C-alpha positions as CSV (number, residue, x, y, z in Angstrom):
1,M,15.6,-39.0,83.3
2,V,19.3,-39.7,85.1
3,D,19.0,-40.0,88.7
4,V,22.0,-38.3,90.0
5,D,21.5,-38.8,93.4
6,M,21.6,-42.0,93.4
7,V,25.1,-43.0,92.8
8,G,26.4,-44.8,95.1
9,P,29.6,-44.7,96.7
10,E,32.4,-46.9,94.6
11,G,34.0,-49.7,96.6
12,E,31.1,-50.6,98.4
13,R,31.1,-54.2,97.5
14,R,33.4,-56.7,99.8
15,P,36.8,-57.8,99.0
16,A,35.5,-61.3,98.2
17,D,32.6,-60.0,95.9
18,V,35.5,-58.8,93.9
19,G,37.4,-61.9,93.7
20,S,33.3,-64.0,92.8
21,D,33.1,-61.8,89.6
22,D,36.6,-61.7,88.8
23,E,36.0,-65.7,89.0
24,R,32.5,-65.6,87.4
25,R,33.8,-63.1,84.1
26,L,36.7,-65.2,82.9
27,V,34.7,-68.5,82.7
28,E,32.0,-66.0,81.3
29,E,34.8,-64.8,78.8
30,L,35.9,-68.8,78.1
31,A,32.2,-69.8,77.9
32,A,32.2,-66.9,75.0
33,T,35.5,-67.9,73.1
34,L,34.0,-71.6,72.6
35,V,30.8,-70.4,71.5
36,E,33.3,-68.3,68.7
37,A,34.8,-71.5,68.1
38,Q,31.6,-72.9,67.3
39,A,31.2,-71.1,64.2
40,A,34.3,-72.6,63.1
41,L,34.0,-76.0,64.8
42,P,31.1,-77.8,63.7
43,A,31.4,-80.7,65.4
44,V,31.1,-78.9,68.7
45,G,27.5,-79.3,69.5
46,P,25.0,-76.4,70.9
47,D,25.2,-77.5,74.7
48,A,28.7,-77.4,74.8
49,V,28.7,-73.9,76.3
50,A,26.0,-75.1,79.1
51,E,28.4,-78.3,79.7
52,I,31.3,-76.0,80.2
53,R,28.9,-74.0,83.1
54,R,27.8,-77.8,85.0
55,R,31.2,-78.7,84.9
56,Y,32.7,-75.5,86.2
57,R,29.8,-75.2,89.1
58,R,30.4,-78.4,90.6
59,R,34.2,-78.0,90.7
60,R,34.2,-74.6,91.9
61,R,32.7,-76.2,94.9
62,R,36.5,-77.7,95.3
63,G,37.8,-73.9,95.9
64,R,38.9,-70.6,93.3
65,L,41.4,-72.1,91.9
66,A,40.3,-75.4,91.5
67,G,37.0,-74.2,89.7
68,L,39.0,-71.8,87.1
69,T,41.4,-74.6,86.6
70,A,38.5,-76.7,85.5
71,A,36.9,-74.3,83.4
72,V,39.7,-74.1,81.3
73,L,40.8,-77.7,81.1
74,V,36.9,-78.1,79.7
75,L,37.5,-75.5,77.0
76,V,41.1,-76.8,76.2
77,M,39.6,-80.6,75.5
78,T,36.9,-79.6,74.0
79,L,38.7,-77.1,71.5
80,A,41.5,-80.4,71.0
81,G,38.3,-83.1,70.0
82,V,37.7,-81.4,67.3
83,E,39.5,-80.0,63.9
84,L,39.3,-76.4,62.7
85,V,37.4,-75.5,59.3
86,R,39.9,-73.6,56.6
87,G,39.1,-71.2,54.2
88,V,36.6,-68.5,53.7
89,G,33.4,-67.7,55.6
90,L,31.8,-70.6,58.1
91,P,30.8,-73.9,57.0
92,T,27.9,-74.5,59.5
93,T,25.6,-77.2,57.7
94,R,27.2,-79.8,55.2
95,P,25.6,-82.8,53.8
96,P,27.3,-86.4,53.7
97,A,29.9,-86.0,51.1
98,G,29.5,-88.7,47.9
99,D,25.5,-88.1,47.8
100,A,24.1,-87.9,44.1
101,T,21.3,-86.0,45.6
102,P,21.1,-82.6,44.3
103,L,22.8,-79.7,46.0
104,L,21.9,-76.3,46.9
105,R,24.4,-73.9,47.8
106,V,22.9,-71.1,50.6
107,W,24.8,-68.1,51.7
108,A,23.7,-66.0,54.7
109,V,25.2,-63.4,56.9
110,T,24.7,-64.5,60.5
111,P,27.1,-64.0,63.7
112,P,28.3,-67.4,65.8
113,G,25.3,-68.5,67.6
114,Q,22.4,-66.6,65.7
115,D,21.3,-69.1,63.3
116,S,20.1,-72.0,64.9
117,A,16.9,-71.3,63.3
118,L,18.6,-71.4,60.2
119,R,20.8,-74.2,61.0
120,K,17.6,-76.3,62.1
121,L,15.7,-75.3,58.6
122,V,19.2,-77.0,56.4
123,A,19.1,-80.1,59.0
124,R,15.5,-80.5,58.1
125,H,16.4,-80.4,54.1
126,N,19.2,-82.9,54.4
127,D,17.2,-85.1,56.4
128,G,16.7,-87.4,53.0
129,T,13.2,-86.4,52.6
130,A,13.1,-83.3,50.7
131,G,14.8,-84.5,47.5
132,F,17.9,-81.9,47.8
133,R,20.6,-81.1,50.2
134,V,21.6,-78.3,51.3
135,D,25.3,-76.7,51.9
136,L,24.8,-73.2,54.5
137,T,28.3,-71.2,54.7
138,T,27.6,-68.1,56.7
139,F,29.8,-64.8,57.1
140,G,30.7,-62.0,59.0
141,N,28.9,-58.9,58.3
142,E,31.7,-57.0,56.1
143,E,33.1,-59.6,54.5
144,Y,29.4,-60.8,53.0
145,K,29.1,-57.3,51.7
146,E,31.4,-57.5,49.5
147,R,30.7,-61.3,48.7
148,L,27.4,-59.9,48.0
149,R,28.5,-57.9,44.6
150,S,29.9,-60.9,43.3
151,V,26.5,-62.9,43.4
152,G,25.7,-64.0,39.8
153,D,29.1,-63.3,38.7
154,G,30.8,-66.7,38.6
155,P,31.4,-70.4,39.5
156,D,31.2,-69.7,42.8
157,T,27.5,-68.2,43.3
158,P,25.0,-69.8,45.7
159,D,21.9,-71.0,44.3
160,V,19.8,-69.0,47.7
161,F,21.5,-66.4,49.5
162,V,20.7,-63.6,51.9
163,S,20.4,-59.6,51.4
164,W,19.4,-57.0,53.7
165,G,17.0,-55.6,50.6
166,G,17.5,-52.0,49.5
167,A,19.9,-51.1,46.6
168,S,22.1,-54.0,46.9
169,L,19.1,-56.5,46.0
170,A,17.8,-53.7,43.3
171,Q,21.2,-54.0,41.7
172,L,21.1,-57.9,41.4
173,A,17.7,-57.5,40.3
174,R,17.9,-55.1,37.4
175,A,21.3,-57.0,36.2
176,G,19.1,-59.9,36.1
177,R,21.3,-61.9,38.5
178,L,18.0,-63.3,40.3
179,V,15.2,-65.4,40.2
180,D,11.9,-63.2,40.1
181,L,9.9,-65.4,42.6
182,T,6.3,-63.5,41.8
183,E,4.4,-66.0,39.8
184,S,6.0,-68.8,41.8
185,L,4.5,-67.2,44.9
186,R,1.6,-66.5,43.6
187,R,0.6,-69.8,43.3
188,S,1.1,-70.4,47.2
189,P,-0.9,-67.7,48.7
190,G,0.1,-68.7,51.7
191,V,3.4,-67.8,52.0
192,T,3.5,-63.9,51.0
193,A,0.5,-63.5,53.2
194,R,2.0,-64.6,56.1
195,F,4.4,-61.3,56.3
196,L,3.4,-57.8,57.1
197,P,2.9,-55.6,54.1
198,N,5.6,-53.1,55.0
199,V,8.0,-55.8,55.2
200,L,7.5,-58.0,52.8
201,A,7.4,-54.6,50.6
202,G,12.0,-54.9,51.3
203,G,12.0,-57.8,48.8
204,A,10.8,-56.4,45.7
205,V,11.8,-54.2,43.2
206,D,10.0,-52.1,40.8
207,G,6.8,-54.1,41.9
208,R,8.1,-57.6,41.7
209,L,9.3,-59.8,44.6
210,Y,13.1,-60.9,44.6
211,G,13.4,-61.7,48.1
212,L,11.3,-63.4,51.0
213,P,11.7,-62.2,55.0
214,M,13.7,-64.9,56.7
215,R,14.9,-63.3,60.2
216,G,13.2,-61.4,62.3
217,T,13.0,-57.5,62.4
218,H,16.1,-55.9,63.9
219,P,15.5,-52.0,64.7
220,V,18.8,-50.7,66.4
221,V,18.1,-49.9,70.4
222,L,20.0,-49.1,73.3
223,F,21.1,-52.4,75.6
224,Y,22.1,-51.9,78.6
225,N,23.1,-53.7,82.1
226,R,21.0,-53.7,84.5
227,D,23.3,-54.9,87.0
228,V,25.8,-51.9,86.1
229,F,22.9,-49.6,86.2
230,D,21.3,-50.6,89.3
231,R,24.8,-50.5,91.0
232,T,25.8,-46.9,90.1
233,G,22.2,-45.9,91.2
234,L,21.6,-44.6,87.4
235,R,18.6,-44.8,84.9
236,P,18.7,-45.2,81.2
237,P,18.8,-42.4,79.4
238,R,15.2,-40.6,77.9
239,S,17.1,-37.7,76.0
240,Y,20.1,-36.8,74.8
241,T,21.3,-34.6,77.8
242,D,20.6,-37.8,79.9
243,L,22.8,-39.9,77.6
244,L,25.9,-37.1,78.1
245,T,24.9,-37.2,81.8
246,L,25.5,-40.7,81.9
247,V,28.8,-40.8,79.3
248,D,30.6,-38.8,82.5
249,R,29.6,-40.4,85.3
250,F,30.1,-44.1,83.7
251,T,33.7,-43.0,82.9
252,A,34.3,-40.8,86.4
253,A,33.3,-45.0,87.6
254,G,35.8,-46.8,85.5
255,I,33.0,-47.9,83.3
256,V,33.0,-47.8,79.6
257,P,29.8,-46.1,79.2
258,I,29.0,-47.6,75.7
259,A,30.7,-50.6,74.1
260,L,31.6,-49.6,70.2
261,G,32.8,-52.4,67.7
262,G,34.5,-49.7,66.2
263,A,37.1,-51.7,64.0
264,Q,34.2,-51.9,61.5
265,G,32.7,-48.6,60.4
266,W,28.9,-49.7,60.4
267,T,28.6,-49.8,63.9
268,E,28.8,-46.7,63.8
269,L,26.9,-45.2,61.5
270,M,24.0,-46.1,64.0
271,Y,24.8,-43.1,66.1
272,V,24.7,-40.7,62.9
273,M,21.5,-41.9,61.1
274,Y,19.5,-41.6,64.6
275,L,21.1,-38.5,65.6
276,A,20.1,-37.1,62.2
277,E,16.8,-38.4,62.2
278,R,15.8,-36.8,65.3
279,I,17.3,-33.9,64.2
280,G,15.7,-33.4,61.1
281,G,13.3,-35.5,60.7
282,P,12.5,-38.9,58.4
283,G,13.2,-37.1,55.6
284,V,16.7,-37.1,56.3
285,T,17.5,-40.7,55.1
286,T,14.7,-40.3,52.2
287,D,16.3,-37.7,50.7
288,L,19.9,-39.6,51.0
289,V,18.8,-43.5,50.1
290,S,16.6,-41.2,46.5
291,G,20.1,-39.8,46.2
292,R,18.3,-36.1,46.0
293,P,20.8,-33.3,45.5
294,G,21.9,-31.8,48.4
295,A,21.2,-34.8,51.0
296,W,24.5,-34.9,52.2
297,T,25.0,-31.3,53.0
298,N,21.6,-31.0,54.9
299,P,22.3,-29.2,58.4
300,A,20.8,-32.5,60.5
301,V,23.1,-34.7,59.3
302,L,26.2,-32.2,59.9
303,E,24.9,-31.3,63.2
304,A,24.6,-35.3,64.1
305,L,28.0,-35.6,62.2
306,R,29.4,-33.0,65.2
307,R,27.5,-34.8,68.1
308,A,28.9,-38.3,67.0
309,R,32.5,-37.2,67.1
310,H,31.7,-35.4,70.6
311,L,30.8,-38.7,71.5
312,A,33.4,-40.2,71.1
313,E,36.5,-37.6,72.0
314,R,34.1,-37.2,75.6
315,G,34.8,-40.7,76.3
316,A,31.4,-42.5,75.6
317,F,33.1,-45.2,73.8
318,G,36.4,-45.7,76.2
319,D,40.1,-45.2,74.9
320,D,40.4,-47.8,72.4
321,F,36.9,-48.3,70.8
322,A,38.6,-48.5,67.2
323,S,40.3,-52.0,68.0
324,V,37.1,-53.5,69.2
325,G,35.5,-55.9,66.8
326,Y,31.9,-56.4,66.8
327,D,31.8,-59.7,64.4
328,D,34.5,-61.8,67.2
329,G,31.8,-60.1,70.0
330,G,34.6,-57.9,71.6
331,A,31.6,-55.3,72.3
332,G,28.9,-57.2,73.3
333,R,31.4,-59.1,75.8
334,L,32.4,-55.9,77.5
335,L,28.8,-54.8,77.9
336,A,27.5,-58.5,78.9
337,T,30.7,-58.6,81.5
338,G,29.8,-55.2,83.3
339,R,33.0,-53.6,81.8
340,A,31.1,-51.3,79.8
341,A,26.9,-49.5,80.4
342,M,25.5,-49.5,77.3
343,H,25.7,-51.0,73.1
344,L,24.0,-49.5,70.6
345,M,22.9,-52.2,68.5
346,G,20.2,-54.4,66.0
347,A,17.9,-56.8,67.9
348,W,19.7,-59.0,66.3
349,E,21.7,-58.2,69.5
350,Y,19.3,-60.0,72.1
351,P,20.2,-63.7,70.1
352,T,23.4,-63.2,69.9
353,L,24.3,-62.0,74.1
354,L,22.0,-65.2,75.0
355,A,23.5,-68.0,72.9
356,R,27.1,-66.4,73.9
357,Y,26.2,-65.3,77.8
358,P,22.6,-67.1,78.5
359,D,22.8,-66.3,82.4
360,F,23.4,-62.9,82.0
361,V,20.3,-62.5,79.7
362,R,18.1,-65.0,81.5
363,D,18.5,-63.7,84.8
364,G,17.6,-60.1,83.6
365,G,20.4,-58.3,83.3
366,L,20.1,-57.0,79.9
367,G,17.9,-54.3,79.3
368,W,16.7,-52.2,76.5
369,V,15.4,-48.7,75.4
370,P,14.7,-47.1,72.2
371,F,17.2,-44.2,71.3
372,P,16.7,-41.3,73.5
373,A,15.0,-38.2,71.5
374,V,17.0,-35.3,71.1
375,E,15.7,-31.9,72.7
376,G,14.4,-29.6,69.7
377,G,14.8,-31.8,66.9
378,A,12.4,-32.2,64.4
379,G,12.1,-36.1,64.3
380,D,9.5,-38.4,66.1
381,P,11.3,-40.6,69.2
382,A,9.1,-43.3,68.1
383,D,10.6,-43.4,64.6
384,L,12.8,-46.4,64.0
385,L,16.2,-47.3,62.1
386,G,17.8,-50.9,61.3
387,V,17.0,-53.6,59.4
388,P,13.4,-53.9,59.0
389,T,14.6,-57.6,58.1
390,Q,16.7,-60.4,55.9
391,Y,15.5,-61.6,52.3
392,F,16.1,-64.7,51.0
393,S,16.6,-64.6,47.5
394,V,17.4,-67.3,44.3
395,S,20.4,-66.6,42.3
396,A,18.9,-66.7,38.4
397,T,22.4,-68.9,37.5
398,S,21.1,-71.6,39.6
399,R,21.0,-74.9,38.4
400,H,18.3,-76.3,40.9
401,P,15.7,-73.0,40.8
402,E,13.0,-75.4,41.6
403,A,14.3,-76.9,44.3
404,A,15.7,-73.1,45.6
405,I,12.2,-72.0,45.5
406,E,11.2,-74.4,47.7
407,F,13.5,-74.0,50.0
408,V,13.0,-70.3,50.4
409,R,9.2,-70.7,50.5
410,A,10.0,-72.7,53.9
411,V,10.8,-69.5,55.9
412,A,7.0,-68.9,55.9
413,G,6.3,-72.4,57.6
414,D,5.6,-72.7,61.5
415,E,8.8,-74.9,62.0
416,F,10.9,-71.9,61.3
417,L,8.8,-68.9,62.4
418,D,8.9,-71.0,65.6
419,D,12.1,-71.7,65.7
420,L,12.8,-68.2,65.1
421,V,11.2,-67.2,68.1
422,A,13.0,-70.0,70.2
423,D,15.8,-67.9,69.1
424,G,14.7,-64.4,70.7
425,E,13.4,-63.3,67.0
426,V,10.6,-60.9,66.1
427,P,9.2,-62.8,63.0
428,P,7.7,-59.7,60.5
429,V,4.5,-62.2,60.2
430,T,0.9,-61.1,60.7
431,D,0.6,-63.7,63.1
432,A,3.5,-62.6,65.7
433,A,1.6,-61.9,69.1
434,R,0.4,-65.3,68.8
435,L,3.5,-66.7,68.1
436,L,5.3,-64.7,70.9
437,R,2.7,-65.5,73.8
438,D,4.3,-67.1,76.6
439,T,7.5,-68.4,75.0
440,E,10.7,-67.7,77.0
441,H,11.6,-64.7,75.5
442,A,8.2,-63.0,75.6
443,A,9.5,-60.0,77.3
444,F,12.1,-59.0,74.5
445,A,10.2,-60.5,71.1
446,T,6.7,-58.2,72.6
447,S,8.6,-55.2,73.3
448,I,10.7,-55.1,69.8
449,S,6.9,-55.7,68.1
450,E,5.2,-53.1,69.8
451,L,8.2,-50.5,69.4
452,V,7.7,-51.7,65.4
453,A,3.6,-51.4,65.5
454,R,4.2,-48.1,66.9
455,A,6.7,-46.1,64.7
456,P,6.3,-44.0,62.3
457,S,8.4,-44.6,60.1
458,Y,11.2,-47.5,59.9
459,H,14.1,-46.9,57.9
460,L,16.9,-49.5,56.4
461,A,19.9,-48.7,57.8
462,W,21.8,-46.3,55.4
463,D,24.9,-48.4,54.3
464,Q,22.6,-51.2,53.4
465,A,20.0,-48.6,51.7
466,L,22.2,-47.2,49.7
467,D,24.4,-48.3,46.4
468,P,27.7,-50.8,47.9
469,Q,30.1,-48.4,46.9
470,T,28.9,-45.3,48.7
471,A,28.3,-47.8,51.9
472,T,31.9,-48.8,51.7
473,V,33.3,-45.1,51.4
474,L,30.2,-43.9,53.4
475,N,32.0,-46.8,56.5
476,A,35.6,-45.7,55.8
477,N,35.2,-42.2,56.3
478,L,32.8,-42.4,59.9
479,Q,36.4,-44.8,61.3
480,R,38.1,-41.9,60.6
481,L,35.7,-39.1,61.9
482,F,35.3,-40.8,65.3
483,Q,38.8,-41.3,65.7
484,S,39.0,-37.3,65.2
485,K,40.6,-37.6,61.9
486,L,38.2,-36.4,59.5
487,T,36.0,-33.4,60.4
488,P,32.5,-33.4,59.8
489,E,33.0,-30.8,57.4
490,Q,34.9,-32.7,55.6
491,F,32.9,-35.9,56.0
492,V,30.0,-34.0,54.4
493,A,32.4,-32.9,51.2
494,A,33.5,-36.2,50.9
495,M,29.9,-37.8,51.0
496,A,28.6,-34.8,48.4
497,D,31.4,-35.8,45.7
498,L,29.9,-38.9,45.1
499,D,26.8,-37.4,44.0
């Protein structure tokens, strides 16, 4: 519940503290900018951000202006020392040029700084011992959805690629664009046996296996800034009424209640999905995904849309959320720098924030709770929505299918799984408890693992579970809804017309 009696008065901090906070915030933003640049600047090592902080702290003792100047100079000098990569996507790992060894092209979707385990997997296959080399290209979320539609269509098709399962994987499999992995993996029974059956099932279509889990499990949870909550004397919400109270209190304090990357519609979908399930139960999602007639006109969907639009109009996301991006780190930056109190996002946000704002995460500034219960709703507050995992699949047009399958099988190996855990991920494997024990990120990972284990239902996000065409319309309509350019009733009618 929200403790409204403990809200402290504004202006308690001394003027010197304000200056210190401003200085720290600028350096954090500079560091975040470098992390984002790292995705397009492969020559920058993973320790670049830490080095900025070390140099900054040494110089900070000489005075505030000198410290800030040092941070800026370090950033500029680092960026000046590398060559920008042009073109589509972010080529993160390339094999040496001029090598005649068979080359696998791999596509993945991952924000900058969130693919350490994948990069290490690629590097191990590029060390000259695998018999083939790997060219990894990563994409932002929205761009990748478009790319995914073209898999198997032309000469640019990758050998191995990532999907979220759901309708997109089923369409590709039924169109004959994927390699059926079933028989190959039967000859390596330890691979499939490593994964949780309910997560492995997301890579199956019509009883045949077309994808292997290659990431952690990512339910959507409500992240929050502990420092902001402590400073204002408030508590994370347990109910939707609590959430509305927090929106009003944070708005009055000049803090954005909830960071939202409204430049992409899928970030807004999270509110509608959870509200619909909390109000109407998990059958709401089941009906929508299965294409049941009348699913979009379910009263729970309409009520969820009304409440989501009301949140936006109430100021829950600030005034300029429509211009805030997620893929570029805008929403996460608001949370980590204390300009926003909360952020509803998949569990992948933890390793993203860890990479961009390591001090914020490691010092205990990041908290998380499930999406709150809706009073009187038919849904179980323990139900989850999100991405059970991502899957590696092999394109039917691959020139090196055996090598591609060998690469995909490696996601069940101890090295890769240990790297996932080191990144703050929660691998969807049967021995997750052992892997997570005594690790640096055990608190977060174990908490997420327990949420998944307790969840009566765990559905794939609507925009991934639906066919790509419907998902595109859905996300576009969400942006119009949140900007009050579309009423909930118009939204329902537009989606129902697609059935």
